[in-house]
C-alpha positions as CSV (number, residue, x, y, z in Angstrom):
1,M,-10.3,12.0,10.7
2,T,-12.8,9.9,8.8
3,R,-13.3,6.2,9.4
4,L,-11.5,5.3,6.1
5,E,-8.7,7.6,7.0
6,A,-8.3,6.1,10.4
7,A,-8.4,2.5,8.8
8,L,-5.6,3.4,6.3
9,V,-3.4,4.9,9.1
10,E,-4.1,2.0,11.4
11,R,-3.5,-0.4,8.4
12,D,-7.0,-2.0,9.1
13,G,-8.2,-3.8,6.0
14,V,-11.4,-4.9,7.4
15,A,-12.6,-1.4,8.5
16,G,-11.3,0.1,5.3
17,A,-13.1,-2.5,3.4
18,H,-16.4,-1.7,5.0
19,C,-16.1,2.0,4.4
20,I,-15.3,1.5,0.9
21,H,-18.1,-1.1,0.3
22,E,-20.4,1.5,1.9
23,L,-19.5,4.2,-0.6
24,W,-19.8,1.7,-3.5
25,M,-23.1,0.7,-2.4
26,R,-24.1,4.4,-2.3
27,N,-22.7,4.9,-6.0
28,E,-19.6,7.0,-5.2
29,P,-18.0,7.7,-8.5
30,P,-16.0,4.8,-10.0
31,M,-12.8,6.9,-10.2
32,N,-13.1,7.5,-6.4
33,I,-13.7,3.8,-5.6
34,E,-10.6,2.7,-7.8
35,R,-8.5,5.2,-6.0
36,L,-9.6,4.1,-2.5
37,L,-9.3,0.5,-3.4
38,G,-5.6,1.2,-4.5
39,L,-4.8,3.1,-1.2
40,L,-6.5,0.2,0.9
41,W,-4.6,-2.6,-0.8
42,R,-1.4,-0.7,-0.5
43,A,-2.0,0.1,3.1
44,A,-3.2,-3.2,4.4
45,P,-3.0,-6.1,2.1
46,E,-2.8,-8.8,4.5
47,S,-6.1,-7.7,6.4
48,V,-8.3,-6.8,3.6
49,P,-11.2,-9.2,3.5
50,E,-11.6,-11.5,0.6
51,W,-15.1,-10.3,-0.1
52,L,-13.8,-7.0,-1.2
53,P,-12.9,-6.9,-5.1
54,M,-9.7,-5.3,-6.1
55,R,-11.0,-3.2,-8.7
56,H,-14.1,-1.2,-9.4
57,I,-17.1,-3.2,-11.1
58,E,-19.9,-1.0,-12.0
59,W,-22.6,-3.7,-11.7
60,L,-21.6,-4.9,-8.2
61,P,-24.5,-3.4,-6.4
62,T,-26.8,-5.1,-8.8
63,A,-24.9,-8.5,-8.2
64,Y,-25.8,-8.0,-4.5
65,D,-29.2,-7.1,-5.1
66,V,-29.9,-10.3,-7.2
67,A,-27.9,-12.7,-5.1
68,A,-30.0,-11.4,-2.0
69,R,-33.0,-12.9,-3.8
70,F,-31.8,-16.4,-2.8
71,Q,-31.6,-17.9,0.6
72,R,-29.9,-20.9,1.9
73,E,-32.2,-23.7,3.2
74,G,-30.6,-26.3,5.5
75,R,-27.0,-27.1,5.5
76,G,-24.8,-28.9,3.1
77,R,-21.2,-29.0,1.7
78,S,-21.6,-27.0,-1.6
79,N,-20.9,-23.3,-2.2
80,I,-22.0,-21.0,-4.9
81,Y,-19.2,-18.7,-6.3
82,L,-19.0,-15.8,-8.7
83,V,-15.8,-15.1,-10.8
84,L,-15.0,-11.7,-12.4
85,L,-14.2,-12.2,-16.0
86,D,-12.1,-9.7,-18.1
87,Y,-14.1,-8.7,-21.2
88,E,-12.2,-5.5,-21.9
89,D,-11.7,-6.6,-25.6
90,S,-15.7,-7.1,-26.0
91,P,-18.3,-4.7,-26.9
92,R,-20.2,-5.9,-23.9
93,G,-17.2,-5.5,-21.5
94,P,-15.3,-4.5,-19.7
95,Y,-16.5,-7.3,-17.2
96,G,-18.5,-10.3,-17.2
97,V,-19.2,-13.0,-14.3
98,Y,-19.1,-16.7,-14.2
99,V,-21.5,-18.5,-11.7
100,G,-20.5,-21.9,-10.5
101,T,-21.0,-24.4,-7.6
102,T,-18.2,-26.1,-5.8
103,Q,-17.6,-28.3,-2.7
104,H,-14.2,-26.5,-2.2
105,P,-13.7,-23.0,-0.8
106,P,-14.5,-20.6,-3.9
107,A,-10.9,-19.2,-3.9
108,V,-9.5,-22.9,-4.1
109,R,-11.9,-23.8,-6.9
110,F,-10.7,-20.3,-8.7
111,D,-7.1,-21.5,-8.2
112,Q,-8.2,-24.8,-9.7
113,H,-9.8,-23.1,-12.9
114,K,-6.7,-21.0,-13.5
115,A,-4.6,-24.2,-13.1
116,G,-6.6,-25.9,-15.7
117,I,-8.2,-28.5,-13.2
118,G,-11.9,-29.1,-14.3
119,S,-11.7,-25.5,-15.6
120,A,-14.3,-23.6,-17.5
121,G,-12.8,-21.9,-20.5
122,S,-14.0,-18.5,-19.8
123,V,-12.4,-18.8,-16.0
124,L,-9.1,-20.2,-17.3
125,K,-8.8,-17.3,-20.1
126,R,-10.6,-14.4,-18.6
127,G,-10.9,-15.2,-14.7
128,L,-9.7,-12.1,-12.7
129,E,-10.8,-12.8,-9.1
130,V,-13.5,-14.2,-7.0
131,L,-16.3,-12.2,-6.1
132,T,-17.1,-13.4,-2.6
133,G,-19.5,-10.7,-1.3
134,P,-22.6,-11.2,-3.2
135,V,-22.7,-14.8,-2.5
136,L,-21.4,-15.0,1.0
137,H,-24.6,-16.1,2.3
138,L,-25.0,-19.0,-0.1
139,Q,-22.1,-21.1,1.3
140,G,-22.7,-24.5,2.7
141,V,-25.8,-25.4,0.9
142,T,-27.0,-28.8,-0.2
143,R,-25.9,-30.0,-3.5
144,A,-29.4,-30.0,-4.9
145,Q,-30.0,-26.4,-3.7
146,A,-26.5,-25.4,-5.2
147,L,-27.3,-26.6,-8.5
148,A,-30.7,-24.8,-8.6
149,I,-29.4,-21.5,-7.3
150,E,-26.5,-21.7,-9.7
151,E,-28.9,-21.9,-12.7
152,Q,-31.4,-19.6,-11.3
153,L,-28.8,-16.8,-10.2
154,A,-27.2,-17.0,-13.6
155,E,-30.4,-16.3,-15.3
156,A,-31.4,-13.7,-12.9
157,L,-27.8,-12.0,-13.4
158,R,-28.4,-12.2,-17.3
159,A,-31.9,-10.6,-16.9
160,E,-30.2,-7.7,-15.3
161,G,-28.0,-7.2,-18.4
162,L,-24.9,-8.8,-17.2
163,L,-22.5,-10.8,-19.4
164,V,-22.8,-14.3,-17.7
165,K,-21.0,-17.5,-18.0
166,G,-21.6,-20.8,-16.3
167,G,-24.8,-21.3,-14.4
168,H,-25.5,-24.8,-15.8
């Protein structure tokens, strides 16, 4: 039995997430990733870590590579976050990304966007989920560093051909 099969049987969302993430980063075909994500979310929804997206995003390895160029210096209360945007109706779609900073946990800030509290229109209308994984290492930065990283990260993702909102 493979590690992923064992994780599904044991309803171990963390182990399963690591297996799927590894396959994703090794460019497993999208239809396989979608199928495996579905199996894992059905088998262990309560233990799947927040950094594992709920759907296949072709450019996720690129987002990891780009975000890894940025490092935290010092400690602060600000967090960098990414939100997956639905651009299925756009020729540039199917997905885009919003880059933001917040003093709240990223999932809380996403909920605020969706509730219309200080919301960016792109997240309110098109926000699907928080992409925690690529920027997990950019949590707890100073406000000044967060603002600089937000802008530079958005620009770097645009330079890689992603449809980017925010980053201002």
